C-alpha positions in Angstrom: -0.1 0.0 0.0 1.6 3.5 -0.8 0.6 7.1 -0.6 -1.2 7.1 -3.9 -3.6 4.5 -2.7 -4.6 6.5 0.2 -4.9 9.6 -1.9 -7.3 7.8 -4.3 -9.4 6.5 -1.3 -9.6 10.1 0.2 -10.7 11.5 -3.4 -13.4 8.6 -3.7 -14.7 9.5 -0.1 -14.8 13.2 -0.9 -16.7 12.8 -4.0 -19.1 10.3 -2.6 -19.8 13.0 0.2 -20.4 15.6 -2.6 -17.5 17.9 -1.3 -14.9 20.0 -3.0 -11.2 19.9 -2.2 -11.7 23.3 -0.5 -14.7 22.1 1.7 -12.5 19.1 2.7 -9.6 21.3 3.5 -11.8 23.4 6.0 -10.0 26.2 8.0 -6.8 24.3 8.9 -5.8 22.9 5.6 -5.3 24.2 2.1 -7.1 23.1 -1.1 -3.7 22.6 -2.6 -2.6 20.3 0.2 -5.8 18.2 -0.4 -5.0 18.0 -4.1 -1.4 16.7 -3.3 -2.9 14.2 -0.8 -5.2 12.8 -3.6 -2.4 12.7 -6.0 -0.4 10.5 -3.7 2.4 13.4 -3.3 1.8 13.5 0.4 1.2 11.2 3.3 -1.2 12.5 6.0 -0.2 12.7 9.5 -2.3 11.1 12.3 -3.6 14.6 13.2 -4.6 15.4 9.5 -6.1 12.1 9.1 -8.3 12.5 12.1 -9.7 15.8 10.6 -10.4 14.2 7.3 -12.1 11.3 8.8 -14.3 13.9 10.9 -15.2 15.9 7.8 -15.9 12.9 5.6 -17.8 11.1 8.4 -16.2 7.8 7.3 -15.2 4.8 9.4 -11.8 5.9 11.1 -10.3 2.5 10.5 -10.7 2.7 6.8 -8.1 5.4 6.5 -6.0 4.7 9.6 -5.4 1.0 8.5 -4.2 2.3 5.0 -1.9 4.8 6.7 -0.2 2.3 9.0 0.5 0.1 6.1 2.1 3.2 4.4 4.2 3.7 7.6 5.4 0.2 7.6 6.4 0.4 4.0 8.4 3.6 4.8 10.0 1.9 7.7 11.0 -1.2 5.5 12.6 1.4 2.9 14.5 3.0 5.8 15.8 -0.5 6.9 16.9 -1.4 3.3 18.7 1.9 3.1 20.6 1.4 6.5 21.4 -2.2 5.4 22.8 -1.1 2.1 24.8 1.6 4.0 26.3 -0.9 6.3 27.3 -3.3 3.3 28.9 -0.4 1.7 31.2 -0.2 4.6 30.0 3.1 6.3 29.3 1.7 9.7 28.8 5.0 11.4 26.2 6.2 8.9 24.6 2.6 9.0 24.6 2.9 12.8 22.9 6.2 12.7 20.3 5.1 10.3 19.4 1.9 12.3 19.0 3.9 15.5 16.9 6.5 13.6 14.5 3.6 12.5 14.6 1.9 16.0 13.2 5.1 17.4 10.1 4.9 15.4 9.1 1.3 15.9 8.4 -0.8 19.0 9.0 -4.5 19.7 5.6 -5.1 20.6 3.7 -3.4 17.5 6.6 -4.0 14.9 8.5 -7.0 16.1 10.3 -7.8 13.0 11.3 -4.5 12.0 12.5 -3.8 15.8 14.5 -7.0 15.6 16.0 -6.1 12.2 16.9 -2.6 13.4 18.5 -3.8 16.7 20.5 -6.6 14.6 21.7 -3.7 12.3 22.7 -1.7 15.3 24.8 -4.7 16.7 26.4 -5.4 13.4 27.3 -1.7 12.9 29.0 -1.7 16.2 30.9 -4.7 15.6 31.9 -3.5 12.1 33.4 -0.3 13.7 35.3 -2.2 16.2 33.2 -1.7 19.3 32.9 -5.3 20.3 31.9 -4.9 23.9 28.9 -2.9 22.9 28.0 -5.2 20.1 28.1 -8.3 22.4 25.7 -6.5 24.7 23.2 -5.9 21.8 23.8 -9.5 20.4 23.1 -11.1 23.8 19.9 -9.1 24.2 18.9 -10.2 20.8 19.7 -13.8 21.6 17.5 -13.8 24.7 14.7 -12.1 22.6 14.9 -14.8 20.0 14.9 -17.6 22.7 11.4 -16.5 23.5 10.2 -17.5 20.1 11.6 -21.0 20.5 13.0 -20.9 16.9 16.4 -22.3 17.2 17.2 -21.7 13.6 16.2 -18.0 13.4 18.7 -17.2 16.1 21.7 -18.8 14.3 23.1 -15.4 12.8 23.1 -13.9 16.3 24.9 -17.0 17.7 27.4 -17.0 14.9 28.0 -13.1 15.5 28.4 -13.6 19.0 31.0 -16.4 18.6 32.9 -14.2 16.3 33.0 -11.3 18.8 34.0 -13.5 21.6 36.9 -14.9 19.5 38.1 -11.4 18.8 37.8 -10.4 22.3 39.8 -13.4 23.5 37.0 -15.0 25.4 37.5 -18.4 23.7 35.8 -20.5 26.4 32.5 -18.5 26.2 32.6 -18.5 22.4 33.2 -22.4 22.4 30.6 -23.0 25.1 27.8 -21.1 23.3 28.7 -22.7 19.8 28.8 -26.0 21.2 25.4 -25.8 23.1 23.7 -24.4 19.9 25.2 -27.1 17.7 23.9 -29.7 20.1 20.5 -28.3 20.1 20.4 -28.4 16.3 21.5 -31.9 16.6 18.7 -33.0 18.7 16.2 -31.3 16.4 17.8 -33.6 13.6 17.6 -30.8 10.9 19.2 -30.9 7.5 22.3 -28.9 7.2 21.9 -25.2 6.3 24.3 -22.4 5.3 24.1 -20.9 8.7 24.8 -24.3 10.6 27.9 -24.6 8.5 28.8 -21.1 9.2 28.6 -21.7 13.0 30.7 -24.9 12.7 33.4 -23.1 10.7 33.3 -20.2 13.5 33.9 -22.8 16.1 36.8 -24.4 14.1 38.5 -21.0 14.2 38.0 -20.6 17.9 39.3 -24.1 18.8 42.3 -23.2 16.4 43.0 -20.2 18.5 42.9 -22.2 21.7 45.4 -24.6 20.2 42.9 -27.7 20.2 43.8 -28.7 16.7 42.4 -32.2 17.1 38.8 -30.9 17.8 39.3 -28.3 15.1 40.3 -30.7 12.5 37.3 -33.1 13.3 34.9 -30.2 13.1 36.5 -28.9 10.0 35.8 -32.3 8.2 32.2 -32.2 9.5 31.8 -28.8 8.2 32.9 -29.8 4.7 30.5 -32.9 4.7 27.5 -30.7 5.7 28.4 -28.1 3.2 28.5 -30.6 0.4 24.7 -31.3 1.4 23.9 -27.6 1.2 23.0 -26.2 -2.3 25.0 -22.8 -1.6 28.6 -22.4 -2.7 29.1 -20.0 0.2 28.8 -22.9 2.6 31.5 -24.9 1.0 33.7 -21.9 0.6 33.5 -21.0 4.2 34.2 -24.7 5.2 37.1 -24.9 3.0 38.5 -21.8 4.3 38.5 -22.6 8.0 39.7 -26.2 7.2 42.7 -24.6 5.4 43.6 -22.8 8.7 43.6 -26.1 10.6 45.9 -27.7 7.9 48.1 -24.8 8.1 48.4 -24.9 12.0 49.0 -28.7 11.7 51.9 -28.0 9.5 50.3 -29.4 6.4 51.1 -26.5 4.1 50.4 -28.2 0.8 46.7 -29.3 2.1 46.2 -25.9 3.4 47.0 -24.2 0.1 44.8 -26.6 -1.9 41.8 -26.0 0.3 42.2 -22.2 0.4 42.6 -22.1 -3.4 39.4 -24.2 -3.7 37.7 -21.4 -1.5 39.2 -18.8 -3.6 37.6 -20.2 -6.7 34.3 -20.5 -5.1 34.3 -16.8 -3.7 35.6 -15.4 -7.1 32.5 -16.4 -8.7 30.4 -14.5 -6.2 29.6 -10.9 -5.6 30.9 -10.5 -2.0 33.9 -8.4 -2.4 34.7 -8.0 1.2 34.7 -11.9 1.8 36.9 -12.3 -1.3 39.4 -9.7 0.1 39.4 -11.2 3.4 40.1 -14.7 1.9 43.0 -13.3 -0.2 44.5 -12.0 3.1 44.3 -15.6 4.6 45.8 -17.0 1.3 48.6 -14.3 1.7 49.2 -15.5 5.3 49.9 -19.0 4.1 52.4 -17.8 1.3 54.3 -15.9 4.3 54.7 -18.8 6.3 55.9 -21.4 3.6 59.3 -23.0 4.0 60.3 -20.7 1.2 57.9 -17.7 1.8 56.7 -15.8 -1.3 56.5 -12.2 0.4 56.2 -10.5 -3.0 53.2 -12.4 -4.0 51.7 -12.0 -0.6 52.3 -8.4 -0.6 50.6 -8.0 -4.1 47.5 -9.8 -2.8 47.4 -7.8 0.6 47.8 -4.6 -1.6 44.7 -5.4 -3.7 42.8 -6.4 -0.6 43.7 -3.3 1.2 42.1 -1.1 -1.6 38.9 -3.0 -1.3 38.7 -3.2 2.4 39.4 0.5 2.9 35.9 1.1 1.4 33.9 -2.1 2.3 35.6 -3.7 5.2 35.5 -3.3 8.9 38.2 -1.9 11.1 39.3 -5.3 12.1 39.4 -6.4 8.4 41.7 -3.4 7.5 43.8 -4.3 10.6 44.3 -7.8 9.9 45.5 -6.8 6.3 47.9 -4.2 8.0 49.4 -6.9 10.2 49.9 -9.3 7.2 51.4 -6.4 5.3 53.9 -5.8 8.2 54.9 -9.7 8.0 55.6 -9.3 4.4 57.6 -6.1 4.6 59.6 -7.8 7.4 60.4 -10.9 5.1 61.4 -8.3 2.4 64.0 -6.6 4.8 61.9 -3.4 5.1 61.6 -3.1 9.1 60.5 0.5 9.0 57.7 -0.3 6.7 56.8 -3.1 8.7 56.7 -1.1 12.0 54.5 1.5 10.2 52.0 -1.2 9.2 52.0 -2.8 12.7 51.4 0.6 14.4 48.6 1.2 12.0 47.0 -2.1 12.7 47.4 -1.7 16.6 45.7 1.8 16.3 42.8 0.2 14.4 42.5 -2.7 16.9 42.3 -0.6 19.9 42.0 -2.3 23.3 39.2 -4.7 22.5 40.7 -7.0 19.7 43.1 -8.8 22.1 43.9 -11.7 20.1 45.0 -9.8 16.9 46.6 -7.1 18.9 48.8 -9.8 20.6 49.8 -11.3 17.2 50.4 -7.7 15.8 52.7 -7.0 18.7 54.8 -10.1 17.9 55.2 -8.8 14.4 56.1 -5.4 15.7 58.7 -7.0 18.1 60.4 -8.8 15.1 60.5 -5.6 13.3 61.9 -3.7 16.2 64.6 -6.3 16.6 65.5 -6.1 12.9 65.8 -2.4 13.4 68.2 -3.0 16.2 66.0 -1.8 18.9 66.3 -4.7 21.5 64.6 -3.1 24.4 61.5 -2.1 22.3 61.4 -5.8 20.8 61.6 -7.4 24.1 58.8 -5.1 25.4 56.5 -5.9 22.5 57.0 -9.5 22.8 56.3 -9.5 26.4 53.1 -7.6 25.9 52.1 -9.9 23.1 52.7 -13.0 25.1 50.8 -11.7 28.1 47.8 -10.9 25.9 47.7 -14.3 24.4 47.7 -16.0 27.8 45.0 -13.8 28.9 43.0 -14.7 25.8 43.4 -18.6 26.6 45.7 -19.1 23.6 48.2 -21.3 25.4 49.9 -22.7 22.2 50.4 -19.2 20.7 51.6 -17.8 23.9 54.1 -20.4 24.4 55.6 -19.8 21.1 55.6 -16.0 21.9 57.4 -16.6 25.1 59.8 -19.0 23.5 60.6 -16.2 20.9 61.1 -13.6 23.7 63.6 -16.0 25.5 65.7 -16.3 22.0 65.8 -12.6 21.9 66.7 -12.2 25.6 69.5 -14.9 25.2 70.9 -13.0 22.2 70.8 -9.9 24.1 72.8 -11.5 27.0 69.9 -11.4 29.5 70.4 -15.1 30.4 68.3 -14.9 33.7 65.3 -13.4 31.8 65.8 -15.8 28.9 65.5 -18.9 31.3 62.3 -17.2 33.0 60.8 -16.7 29.6 61.5 -20.3 28.5 60.0 -21.5 31.6 56.7 -19.3 30.8 56.7 -21.1 27.4 56.6 -24.5 29.1 54.0 -23.4 31.5 51.8 -22.3 28.8 52.1 -25.9 27.2 51.1 -27.3 30.5 54.5 -27.9 32.3 54.6 -26.7 35.8 57.7 -27.0 37.8 59.5 -25.7 40.7 62.1 -24.0 38.6 59.5 -21.2 37.1 60.8 -18.1 38.9 60.2 -14.5 38.2 62.9 -12.6 36.2 65.8 -11.3 38.1 65.5 -14.0 40.9 67.8 -16.8 41.3 66.8 -20.2 40.2 66.7 -23.2 42.6 69.5 -25.6 41.7 
């Protein structure tokens, strides 16, 4: 229903009542305004509508119902505009548009529009890097969707929450939520869906971060099996993408490259430029960690991605790209450029993206060391290792402490080097009486 339909109905009622436009206008409206209403070029406000109903002596519901339908259409247009703005990468403008819409609808009267606007607000907050605020919104949405008892409908919210918990370094919470949701879906005996595969793939990534590569590998295989049953290439692409991460972490580089190239072939045929750019970043990351790294090819891929993500990506997307560029520049013996990229990434990441910030600090430490600034390198390594520990990434933290120990040993700080090695073993589950604070004597 549109404004023209309302205008047509007003004109019909006026003529049936034998009134002119001037008579319908009365003392408070103008004949020209009535003409615009009947032509569908204006939508009457509730106050104007009440005046018209009184003068036409018609059933109030006849016009009020039409107006409510027009308002819903207008809200839907606002929603589409806000969603388009978010997809185009302007998270601040999208946030403002979603908030403006939410101020006009209520959960009780327009539940679907309210839910969509609230989801848009959460997505915009996540897109701009405001993770804590996004989690609060997503959690409220998850509770609201629980009331409907529709387990499938809340899957996008659960996937988003797990993604945020991973970035925040709250790996246990993300795993608990994802596993519980997957168990519910299994009990319902539902056929595989795109969202189900996305949740599985997200969980694969979280287990990888925590260092549980056996569980990650099992879930990655399950995700591929389910994706092959879903008639959506995006599901299979996501499954290949995350499975490649597991293969890479397990040292199976050839398999990782094969899977990520399959994912690239799938995403290249789609229209999601942001996802394709992020996948290219992941591909570049594998190239940078080969036995013989191809830093030039990785840098070329990352530079292409950076151009796309600058306009359509989130702050975290750009930060990931900047960190990978720092790794590439470091391998190309350009420590100054590596430091610039790492600093830019840390600025974008802020204080909430703890896992990626920790990894970026390790790259920065290596660049500082290559530059000859041993003290700055030690500080960055120690900060990165501590952040990884706080994020429950014990395996990654162990490697970081071990790298720090090597730096300290090279710099002649033997006691602190031993301490850092002990920290590394502690992160891998070995706890002994020899672990002491730096600067204190070790028991013999």
